[in-house]
C-alpha positions as CSV (number, residue, x, y, z in Angstrom):
1,M,-21.8,-2.6,41.5
2,I,-18.0,-4.3,42.1
3,V,-18.5,-7.2,39.7
4,R,-20.0,-4.7,37.3
5,T,-17.0,-2.6,37.5
6,L,-15.2,-5.5,36.8
7,I,-16.6,-6.4,33.8
8,S,-16.2,-3.1,32.6
9,T,-12.5,-3.0,33.2
10,A,-12.0,-6.0,32.0
11,L,-14.2,-5.1,28.6
12,L,-12.0,-1.9,28.2
13,I,-8.5,-4.0,28.6
14,Q,-9.8,-6.6,25.8
15,S,-10.7,-3.7,23.3
16,L,-7.2,-2.2,23.7
17,A,-5.6,-5.4,23.2
18,V,-7.7,-6.0,19.9
19,S,-6.6,-2.6,18.7
20,A,-3.2,-2.4,20.2
21,E,-0.6,-1.9,17.3
22,T,2.4,-0.6,15.5
23,V,2.2,1.2,12.4
24,F,5.9,1.9,11.0
25,V,6.0,4.9,7.8
26,S,9.2,5.0,5.7
27,L,10.6,8.4,5.4
28,E,11.8,9.3,1.7
29,K,14.0,12.1,3.1
30,D,15.0,11.3,6.0
31,N,16.5,7.8,5.4
32,A,14.7,6.7,8.3
33,I,11.7,4.7,9.2
34,A,8.9,6.2,11.6
35,V,7.2,4.2,14.4
36,V,4.0,5.5,15.7
37,D,1.8,4.4,18.7
38,P,-1.6,5.0,16.9
39,I,-3.8,4.3,19.7
40,A,-1.6,6.9,22.1
41,G,-1.7,9.4,18.8
42,K,2.5,9.5,19.4
43,L,5.6,9.3,17.2
44,I,7.4,6.6,19.6
45,K,11.3,7.3,17.6
46,T,12.8,7.2,14.0
47,V,15.4,4.5,13.1
48,P,17.8,5.8,10.2
49,I,17.3,2.3,7.8
50,G,19.3,3.4,4.4
51,Q,18.9,5.7,1.5
52,R,15.8,7.0,0.2
53,P,13.4,4.4,1.9
54,R,9.6,3.8,-0.2
55,G,8.0,0.5,-0.6
56,I,7.1,-0.9,2.8
57,Q,5.7,-4.2,3.8
58,L,5.0,-7.0,6.8
59,S,5.5,-10.3,6.1
60,P,2.8,-12.5,6.3
61,D,3.2,-13.5,9.8
62,A,4.3,-10.0,10.6
63,Q,7.8,-11.0,12.4
64,T,9.5,-9.6,9.1
65,L,9.6,-6.0,7.7
66,Y,10.6,-5.5,4.3
67,V,11.9,-2.1,3.3
68,A,13.0,-0.8,0.0
69,T,15.6,1.7,-0.6
70,S,15.8,2.7,-3.3
71,D,19.3,4.5,-3.5
72,D,21.0,1.2,-2.3
73,D,19.6,-0.8,-4.5
74,T,18.2,-3.4,-2.0
75,V,15.5,-4.1,-0.2
76,L,16.3,-4.4,3.1
77,V,15.2,-7.7,5.9
78,L,14.0,-6.0,9.2
79,D,13.3,-8.2,12.8
80,A,9.6,-6.3,12.9
81,N,10.0,-6.2,16.2
82,T,13.4,-5.0,16.9
83,L,14.0,-3.5,13.7
84,A,17.8,-5.1,13.4
85,E,18.7,-5.6,10.4
86,K,18.4,-9.6,9.1
87,A,19.6,-9.5,5.5
88,R,19.6,-7.1,2.2
89,L,17.9,-8.8,-0.4
90,P,19.2,-8.6,-4.5
91,S,16.6,-6.0,-5.7
92,G,17.8,-4.7,-9.1
93,E,18.5,-1.2,-9.2
94,D,16.5,1.4,-7.6
95,P,13.4,-0.4,-6.5
96,E,10.6,1.4,-5.4
97,T,7.7,-1.0,-4.8
98,F,7.6,-5.2,-4.6
99,A,4.7,-7.7,-3.4
100,L,4.8,-10.6,-1.5
101,N,2.7,-13.7,-2.4
102,S,0.5,-14.9,0.4
103,L,2.6,-17.9,1.7
104,G,5.5,-15.5,2.2
105,T,8.1,-17.2,0.4
106,R,8.3,-15.1,-2.7
107,M,9.0,-11.8,-3.8
108,Y,8.2,-9.5,-6.5
109,V,10.2,-6.3,-7.1
110,S,9.3,-3.5,-9.5
111,N,12.3,-2.2,-11.2
112,E,11.8,1.0,-13.2
113,D,14.9,1.9,-14.4
114,D,15.1,-1.9,-16.1
115,N,11.6,-2.2,-16.9
116,Q,11.6,-5.5,-15.6
117,V,10.2,-7.4,-12.2
118,T,12.4,-9.2,-10.5
119,V,11.7,-12.3,-8.6
120,I,12.9,-13.1,-4.9
121,D,12.9,-16.7,-3.5
122,L,12.9,-15.4,0.2
123,Q,13.6,-18.8,1.7
124,T,17.6,-18.7,-0.3
125,K,17.4,-14.5,-0.2
126,Q,18.2,-15.1,-3.9
127,A,16.9,-13.4,-7.4
128,I,15.4,-16.3,-9.4
129,Q,14.5,-14.5,-12.2
130,A,13.8,-10.7,-14.0
131,I,11.0,-10.4,-16.1
132,A,10.6,-8.1,-19.0
133,V,7.8,-6.1,-19.0
134,G,6.8,-2.8,-20.0
135,V,8.3,0.9,-19.4
136,E,8.7,2.0,-15.8
137,P,6.8,-0.7,-14.0
138,E,6.0,0.8,-10.5
139,G,2.2,-1.2,-8.9
140,I,2.5,-4.3,-8.5
141,A,0.6,-7.1,-6.4
142,V,-0.5,-10.8,-6.3
143,S,-3.7,-12.3,-6.3
144,P,-5.1,-13.5,-3.4
145,D,-4.7,-17.6,-4.6
146,N,-1.2,-16.9,-5.9
147,Q,-2.0,-17.3,-9.5
148,W,-1.2,-13.7,-11.2
149,I,1.6,-11.3,-10.1
150,V,0.1,-8.1,-12.0
151,S,2.5,-5.5,-13.0
152,A,1.8,-1.6,-14.1
153,S,4.1,0.2,-16.4
154,E,3.4,4.0,-16.5
155,T,4.5,5.1,-19.3
156,T,3.4,2.2,-21.3
157,N,-0.2,2.2,-19.8
158,M,-0.9,-1.7,-19.1
159,V,-1.0,-4.2,-16.4
160,H,0.7,-6.6,-17.2
161,W,-0.6,-10.6,-15.8
162,I,2.1,-12.7,-15.4
163,D,1.6,-16.1,-14.3
164,A,3.1,-16.9,-10.7
165,K,4.1,-20.6,-11.9
166,T,5.7,-19.9,-15.5
167,H,6.7,-16.1,-15.1
168,E,5.4,-15.5,-18.7
169,I,3.2,-12.5,-19.1
170,K,-0.1,-14.5,-20.7
171,A,-2.4,-11.4,-21.0
172,N,-1.8,-7.1,-21.1
173,T,-4.4,-4.8,-20.0
174,L,-4.3,-1.4,-22.1
175,V,-5.1,1.4,-19.0
176,D,-6.2,5.0,-18.5
177,P,-2.3,7.0,-18.2
178,R,0.5,6.6,-15.9
179,P,-1.2,3.6,-13.7
180,R,-0.1,3.8,-10.2
181,A,-0.9,1.8,-7.5
182,L,-3.0,-1.8,-7.7
183,S,-5.2,-3.6,-5.2
184,F,-7.1,-6.8,-5.4
185,T,-10.2,-7.6,-3.8
186,A,-10.3,-10.7,-1.2
187,D,-12.1,-12.7,-3.3
188,G,-9.9,-12.2,-5.8
189,Q,-12.7,-11.7,-8.3
190,Q,-11.3,-7.9,-9.4
191,L,-8.1,-5.8,-10.0
192,W,-8.5,-2.1,-8.8
193,V,-6.2,0.1,-10.9
194,T,-5.7,3.9,-10.3
195,S,-4.4,6.4,-13.3
196,E,-2.4,9.3,-11.9
197,I,-2.7,11.7,-15.2
198,D,-6.1,10.6,-16.1
199,G,-7.6,11.0,-12.7
200,T,-9.5,7.5,-12.7
201,L,-10.1,4.5,-10.9
202,M,-10.4,1.4,-12.8
203,I,-12.0,-2.2,-11.9
204,I,-10.4,-4.5,-13.8
205,D,-12.3,-8.3,-14.0
206,V,-10.1,-10.7,-13.2
207,A,-11.6,-13.4,-15.6
208,T,-12.0,-11.7,-18.5
209,K,-8.8,-9.1,-17.7
210,E,-11.0,-6.3,-19.0
211,I,-12.1,-2.9,-17.6
212,S,-15.9,-3.4,-15.8
213,Q,-16.0,0.0,-14.5
214,R,-14.3,3.4,-14.2
215,V,-14.6,5.3,-11.3
216,H,-14.3,9.6,-12.1
217,F,-13.4,12.1,-9.4
218,A,-14.7,15.3,-8.9
219,V,-13.3,17.4,-5.5
220,P,-15.3,20.8,-4.9
221,G,-13.1,23.6,-5.0
222,V,-10.2,21.6,-6.3
223,G,-8.9,21.7,-9.7
224,K,-9.1,18.5,-11.9
225,E,-5.2,18.7,-12.4
226,K,-4.8,18.6,-8.7
227,I,-6.6,15.2,-8.5
228,Q,-4.3,12.3,-9.3
229,P,-5.2,9.2,-7.8
230,V,-2.1,6.8,-6.4
231,G,-2.5,4.8,-3.4
232,V,-6.2,2.3,-3.4
233,V,-7.4,-0.4,-0.7
234,V,-10.3,-2.7,-0.7
235,D,-11.8,-3.6,2.6
236,N,-12.3,-7.8,3.2
237,K,-16.0,-7.8,2.7
238,R,-15.8,-5.4,-0.4
239,Q,-17.9,-3.2,1.0
240,W,-15.8,0.1,0.6
241,A,-12.7,1.1,-1.3
242,Y,-10.1,4.0,-0.5
243,V,-8.2,6.0,-3.2
244,A,-5.5,8.5,-2.7
245,L,-6.2,11.6,-4.7
246,G,-2.2,12.9,-4.4
247,P,-2.4,17.0,-4.5
248,A,-6.2,17.4,-4.0
249,N,-5.5,16.4,-0.3
250,R,-8.3,14.0,-0.5
251,V,-9.0,10.3,0.4
252,A,-11.8,9.3,-2.1
253,V,-14.9,6.6,0.0
254,V,-15.9,4.8,-3.0
255,N,-18.7,2.3,-2.5
256,A,-17.4,-0.9,-3.8
257,Q,-21.0,-2.5,-4.6
258,S,-22.2,0.4,-6.5
259,Y,-18.9,1.9,-7.6
260,A,-20.4,5.6,-6.1
261,V,-18.3,8.2,-4.5
262,E,-19.8,8.7,-1.4
263,K,-17.3,11.4,0.3
264,Y,-14.0,12.9,0.1
265,L,-12.1,12.7,3.1
266,L,-9.7,16.0,3.6
267,V,-6.1,14.4,5.1
268,G,-2.4,15.9,4.9
269,A,-1.1,17.2,1.8
270,R,0.0,14.8,-1.2
271,V,-1.4,12.1,0.4
272,W,0.4,8.8,-1.1
273,N,-0.2,5.5,0.2
274,L,-2.9,3.7,2.6
275,A,-2.8,1.1,5.0
276,F,-5.8,-0.6,6.9
277,S,-5.2,-1.4,10.5
278,P,-5.6,-5.4,11.3
279,E,-9.3,-5.4,12.2
280,Q,-9.9,-2.6,9.4
281,Q,-11.4,-0.4,12.2
282,R,-8.7,2.3,10.6
283,L,-7.0,3.2,7.7
284,Y,-3.6,5.2,7.8
285,T,-2.4,7.9,5.0
286,T,0.7,9.0,4.2
287,N,1.1,13.3,3.6
288,G,4.2,13.7,2.0
289,V,4.3,17.2,1.9
290,S,2.9,17.9,5.3
291,H,5.4,15.4,6.8
292,D,2.3,13.5,8.7
293,I,0.5,11.0,8.3
294,S,-3.6,10.6,9.0
295,I,-5.6,8.1,10.7
296,I,-9.3,7.3,9.7
297,D,-12.1,6.2,11.6
298,L,-13.8,3.6,9.1
299,A,-17.0,3.4,11.1
300,E,-17.8,6.7,10.6
301,H,-15.5,8.1,7.7
302,K,-13.9,10.4,9.9
303,V,-10.4,11.8,10.2
304,T,-9.6,11.6,13.9
305,K,-6.5,12.4,14.1
306,S,-2.9,13.7,12.2
307,I,0.9,12.6,13.8
308,A,4.0,14.2,12.3
309,V,6.6,11.7,11.5
310,G,8.8,13.0,9.4
311,R,10.3,14.5,6.0
312,Y,8.2,12.8,2.9
313,P,6.4,9.8,4.5
314,W,6.3,7.3,1.8
315,G,4.9,4.1,2.5
316,V,2.7,2.7,5.2
317,A,2.3,-1.1,7.2
318,V,0.8,-1.6,10.2
319,K,1.8,-4.6,13.2
320,P,-1.0,-6.3,14.9
């Protein structure tokens, strides 16, 4: 009996250790970052950070946290453990979103006002090039093999394929109006793109640079005008994808093999961005108008908790 109890206790401790993580949320109106313990289900603290923080991402080794403070015209470099500021990057005017390559050596920043992508060397912390793209670039992603930088221009309604070695645009894909977010599948074969105005999700074949599938959304009891897809993520097994539907206050659960919408999960008001837990057991959503985040259990596709974090949560990053 004692041995059985000791084994159960050890398994419990091991389970808690595996699931322990910290969630960082950028608060656009509070000029701060919320630090959340999702396992305990509580806000730990709020840290003042700069003017209008939006894009937020961890380095590949999870030791550095990058935050785009749009009204300060910079991307802050923070120690992910202490949140102490280490540097400021020359991002260009009004940075909103950015992407890192898998090596953690390059950052690519969307500059909406300048219609360009700024390339930053993270070792020297210098901007090394500005790439002219379409009007109002926002969504940006790097392919898993670091071959492509892909930038979505909201007003031009295009996805631009930029060669990561030469920084030249090699192809353009015309997409549905106001493309917002981009996400590569882990195998690098597909790029998933949301259209805020058309209310659609497009799957682009990376080899051909052409749209191979379109997904449409219809939420019972919600007007079509409120279905505005923004954030999108695809799990590592390419089994499920999740799409934040903005003012529809839902996350769509999409079968990543059949492209059928299997379920709509009710979350907070104006769900904007999404992030997986490290083991992809949970999904975290930022809900701008209800000032909270939602936690979704991905085994059951069920919303388990909401946590108040502060005014207008925008971006989310998860540290193991």
